[in-house]
C-alpha positions in Angstrom: 49.1 -7.8 -4.8 50.7 -10.7 -3.0 49.5 -12.3 0.1 52.0 -10.4 2.3 50.6 -7.1 1.0 47.1 -8.3 1.5 47.7 -9.2 5.1 49.5 -5.9 5.7 46.5 -3.9 4.5 44.3 -6.1 6.7 46.5 -5.3 9.6 46.1 -1.6 8.9 42.3 -2.1 8.9 42.5 -3.6 12.4 44.6 -0.6 13.6 41.9 1.7 12.3 39.6 0.4 15.0 41.9 1.8 17.7 40.5 5.3 17.2 37.0 3.9 17.6 37.9 2.4 20.9 39.5 5.6 22.0 36.4 7.5 20.9 34.2 5.2 23.0 36.3 5.7 26.1 36.3 9.5 25.6 32.5 9.5 25.2 32.0 7.4 28.3 34.3 9.6 30.4 32.7 12.8 29.2 29.2 11.5 29.8 30.2 10.3 33.3 31.4 13.8 34.2 28.6 15.6 32.5 25.9 13.5 34.3 27.7 13.6 37.7 28.4 9.9 37.6 24.9 8.8 36.6 26.1 7.4 33.3 28.8 5.1 34.7 26.7 3.2 37.2 26.0 -0.6 37.1 22.3 -0.1 36.4 22.8 2.4 33.6 25.6 0.4 31.9 23.3 -2.6 32.0 20.6 -0.5 30.4 23.0 0.6 27.7 24.1 -2.9 26.9 20.6 -4.2 26.9 19.4 -1.6 24.5 22.5 -1.8 22.3 22.1 -5.6 22.1 19.0 -5.2 19.9 20.8 -3.0 17.4 24.0 -5.0 17.6 22.3 -8.3 16.5 20.7 -6.6 13.5 24.0 -4.7 12.8 25.9 -8.0 12.7 23.6 -9.2 10.0 23.9 -5.9 8.2 27.7 -6.3 8.4 27.4 -9.6 6.5 25.2 -8.0 3.9 27.5 -5.0 3.4 30.6 -7.1 3.2 28.9 -8.9 0.3 28.2 -5.6 -1.3 24.4 -5.7 -0.6 22.2 -3.7 1.8 18.8 -4.3 3.4 16.6 -1.2 4.2 13.6 -3.3 5.3 15.0 -4.5 8.7 13.2 -1.8 10.7 9.8 -2.8 9.2 10.8 -6.5 9.5 11.5 -6.0 13.2 8.0 -4.6 13.6 6.3 -7.4 11.7 8.3 -10.1 13.5 7.3 -8.5 16.8 3.6 -8.4 15.8 3.5 -12.0 14.5 5.5 -13.4 17.5 3.2 -11.7 20.0 0.2 -13.0 18.2 1.6 -16.5 18.0 2.5 -16.4 21.7 -0.9 -15.1 22.8 -2.6 -17.8 20.7 -0.5 -20.7 21.9 1.1 -19.6 25.1 4.3 -21.2 23.8 7.6 -19.3 23.7 9.1 -21.9 21.3 6.2 -21.4 18.8 6.6 -17.6 19.0 10.4 -17.8 18.3 9.9 -20.2 15.4 7.2 -18.0 13.9 9.4 -15.0 14.2 12.5 -16.7 12.7 10.4 -18.2 9.9 9.0 -14.7 9.0 12.5 -13.3 9.0 14.0 -16.1 6.8 11.1 -15.8 4.4 11.5 -12.1 3.9 15.3 -12.5 3.5 14.7 -15.2 0.9 12.2 -13.0 -1.1 14.6 -10.1 -1.0 17.5 -12.3 -2.1 15.5 -13.9 -5.0 14.3 -10.5 -6.3 17.9 -9.3 -6.4 19.6 -12.4 -7.7 17.0 -14.0 -10.0 15.1 -10.9 -11.3 18.0 -8.5 -11.1 16.3 -5.7 -9.1 18.6 -3.4 -7.3 19.0 -4.3 -3.6 18.3 -0.7 -2.5 15.0 -0.6 -4.5 14.0 -4.1 -3.5 14.4 -3.6 0.2 13.0 -0.1 0.1 9.8 -1.5 -1.4 9.9 -4.4 1.1 10.2 -1.8 3.9 6.9 -0.1 2.9 5.2 -3.5 2.3 6.1 -4.9 5.7 5.1 -1.7 7.5 1.7 -1.7 5.8 1.3 -5.4 6.8 2.1 -4.5 10.4 -0.6 -1.8 10.4 -3.2 -3.9 8.7 -2.7 -6.9 10.9 -3.2 -4.9 14.1 -5.5 -2.1 12.8 -2.6 0.2 13.8 -3.2 -0.6 17.5 -0.9 -1.9 20.2 -0.8 -5.7 21.0 -0.7 -6.6 24.7 1.6 -9.5 25.6 -0.1 -12.2 27.6 2.0 -14.2 30.0 5.7 -13.8 31.1 7.7 -16.3 29.0 8.1 -14.0 26.0 9.3 -11.2 28.3 12.3 -13.3 29.3 13.9 -12.6 26.0 13.8 -8.9 26.6 14.0 -8.3 30.4 15.2 -11.6 31.8 18.6 -12.3 33.3 21.0 -15.2 33.0 22.7 -14.9 36.4 23.7 -11.2 36.6 23.8 -10.7 32.8 20.7 -9.5 30.9 19.4 -12.2 28.4 19.6 -9.8 25.4 23.3 -9.3 26.1 23.9 -13.0 26.3 22.1 -13.5 22.9 24.1 -10.6 21.4 27.4 -12.1 22.6 26.5 -15.4 21.0 25.8 -13.7 17.7 29.1 -11.8 17.9 31.0 -15.1 18.3 28.9 -16.8 15.5 29.3 -14.0 13.0 33.0 -13.5 13.7 33.5 -17.3 13.1 31.4 -17.1 9.9 33.4 -14.2 8.5 36.9 -15.2 9.6 36.9 -19.0 9.8 34.6 -20.3 7.1 34.8 -20.7 3.3 31.5 -18.9 3.0 32.9 -15.9 4.9 35.8 -15.7 2.6 33.5 -15.9 -0.4 31.4 -13.0 1.1 34.5 -10.8 1.0 35.4 -11.9 -2.4 32.0 -11.3 -3.9 31.7 -7.9 -2.2 35.2 -6.8 -3.1 35.1 -7.8 -6.8 32.0 -9.6 -8.0 33.3 -10.1 -11.6 36.6 -11.6 -10.4 34.6 -13.8 -8.0 32.4 -15.0 -10.9 35.5 -15.6 -13.1 37.0 -17.7 -10.3 33.9 -19.9 -10.3 32.2 -18.6 -7.1 28.4 -18.9 -6.9 28.0 -15.2 -6.4 24.2 -15.2 -6.6 23.9 -17.9 -3.9 26.4 -15.9 -1.7 24.1 -12.8 -2.1 21.1 -14.9 -1.3 22.7 -16.3 1.9 23.6 -12.7 2.9 20.0 -11.5 2.6 18.7 -14.4 4.6 21.3 -13.9 7.4 20.6 -10.1 7.8 16.8 -10.8 7.8 17.1 -13.6 10.5 19.3 -11.3 12.6 16.6 -8.5 12.3 14.0 -11.1 13.3 15.9 -12.0 16.5 16.1 -8.3 17.3 12.3 -8.2 16.8 11.8 -11.1 19.1 13.8 -9.4 21.8 12.0 -6.1 21.3 8.7 -7.9 21.6 9.9 -9.5 24.9 11.1 -6.2 26.2 7.7 -4.4 25.8 4.5 -5.2 27.6 2.6 -4.1 24.5 4.0 -4.0 21.0 3.3 -1.1 18.7 3.4 -1.6 14.9 5.2 1.7 14.6 8.2 0.3 16.4 11.3 0.2 14.3 10.9 3.4 12.4 14.4 4.6 11.5 15.9 1.4 13.0 17.7 0.6 9.7 19.4 4.0 9.6 20.8 3.6 13.1 22.0 0.1 12.2 23.7 1.1 9.0 25.3 4.2 10.7 26.8 1.9 13.4 28.1 -0.6 10.9 29.7 2.1 8.6 31.1 3.9 11.7 32.7 0.6 12.6 34.6 0.5 9.3 32.5 -1.7 7.0 32.5 -0.3 3.5 29.3 0.6 1.8 30.7 -0.7 -1.5 31.5 -4.2 0.0 34.5 -6.4 0.5 35.6 -5.0 3.9 34.2 -5.1 7.4 34.7 -6.6 10.8 32.7 -7.7 13.8 34.9 -5.8 16.2 34.3 -2.5 14.3 30.5 -3.2 14.3 30.5 -3.8 18.1 32.4 -0.6 18.7 30.1 1.4 16.3 27.0 0.1 18.1 28.4 0.9 21.5 29.4 4.4 20.5 25.9 5.2 19.2 24.3 3.4 22.2 26.3 5.4 24.7 25.6 8.7 22.9 21.8 8.0 22.8 21.7 7.1 26.5 23.8 10.1 27.5 21.6 12.5 25.6 18.6 11.1 27.5 20.4 11.4 30.9 21.4 15.0 30.0 17.7 15.7 29.2 18.5 16.9 25.7 15.4 17.7 23.6 14.4 14.7 21.5 14.6 16.9 18.3 18.2 17.6 19.1 18.8 13.9 19.6 17.6 13.4 16.0 20.0 16.1 14.9 22.9 14.3 16.6 21.9 10.9 15.1 21.7 12.5 11.6 25.0 14.1 12.0 26.6 10.8 13.1 25.1 9.1 10.0 26.6 11.8 7.7 30.0 11.6 9.4 29.9 7.8 9.2 29.4 7.9 5.5 32.0 10.6 5.1 34.5 8.5 7.1 33.7 5.5 4.9 34.6 7.5 1.8 37.8 8.7 3.3 38.8 5.2 4.4 38.0 3.9 0.9 40.2 6.5 -0.8 43.1 5.8 1.6 42.7 2.0 1.2 42.6 2.5 -2.6 45.8 4.4 -2.5 47.5 1.7 -0.4 46.4 -1.0 -2.8 47.7 1.0 -5.7 51.1 1.5 -4.1 51.3 -2.2 -3.2 50.3 -3.2 -6.8 52.8 -0.9 -8.4 55.5 -2.3 -6.1 54.8 -5.9 -7.1 53.9 -5.3 -10.8 55.5 -2.1 -12.1 54.7 -3.0 -15.7 51.0 -3.2 -15.0 50.4 -6.9 -15.7 47.0 -7.9 -14.4 46.7 -10.5 -11.6 44.5 -13.4 -12.6 41.1 -13.8 -10.9 42.1 -17.1 -9.5 45.1 -15.6 -7.8 43.0 -12.8 -6.3 40.7 -15.4 -4.8 43.7 -17.2 -3.4 44.9 -14.0 -1.8 41.5 -13.5 -0.1 41.4 -17.1 1.1 45.0 -16.6 2.4 
C-alpha cells in the first residue's frame, strides 16, 4: 500500500470520530431534557469534567499501550497503591512535592516491572498485569490494614479540588496530558514506532526497530499516567480507601476502545479517547442525576463495554477490507511489500 492509500485510510479513521462527537451531543441534549436542565449547568459540567479528568489521564496512557499492541489491567490497583503511598508520604513529610515524587516513582517502578516481565521473560501482557493487579491490591490492603487513610493538611487536596482561575486543577492537568500524548503519538519518532510495533511487530523487527524497548516504554507511560490519576484521586478525597479503583481499568479500556483504538494494536487517537471518556463520563453523571439504581448503572456500564468491543471488531473488519482493496489496486499480482517500505509508509 502506498503512502497515498495509507493517508486515505488514516483520513477515514478521523471521520469515524464524527459519530462519536454526534453521540456525545445527543447524550448531553437528552440528559439536559431528562433532568429538567440540571445536567447542563455550569456546576454540573464542571463536576463531569473534573471526574472525567481522572479517567482521561489514565485512558491516554492506555491509548499508548493499546496502540503498541499491549494492555495493562493493573492500573486500577496501581491507582489505589499510589493514592495510599502518596497520602502516607504527605502525612509524614507535609510536602506536596515529596508526595508527587513518591507516587510517580511507584507508578514508574510498576510499569517497568510489567514491561520487563513481558519483554525479557516473555509472559503475556494480559497475564502479567492481571497478576500485578492482584498483587498491588493486596499491598494496598496490607499497608493500611484495609482501613481508610485520613489526609492531613490542604496542599495535596489542591490536586483534586483546587482551581486554576475558574478551571478545576484536574482539568488543567488532563488538558496538559492530552497535548503531551497527542504530540508523542503524532509528532515524534517514538510515536511512529508505537504504531509500527503495534500494527505489525514482525515487520517492525525486520525493519530494525527495538520492539521490546518500545513495549517497555509503553508500559512505563501507562503506569505513570495511572499514577497521576491516583495522585489526583488522593487529593480529591479527604480520606483514601484502599478499595478505590475497583473496576477502574474496565472503564478506562471501554472508553479507549469506544474512542476507536484497536485492541490488537496499531491504531488509535487522542481525540477518540477524549470523546470516549466524555461519553462515559456524561452517561455516569446523568444516571446519578436521574437517580438510577446503582445496579442498573453497572448494567449500563457493562453494556457499553460489550458494545465498545463489538464496535472495535466491526471497525477492524472494515479497515481490513479497505487495506485489502488498496493493496489489490496497487499490487494485483500479490507481490509482498518489503518491511522497510511498510515502515516508511507509517513514518510518512
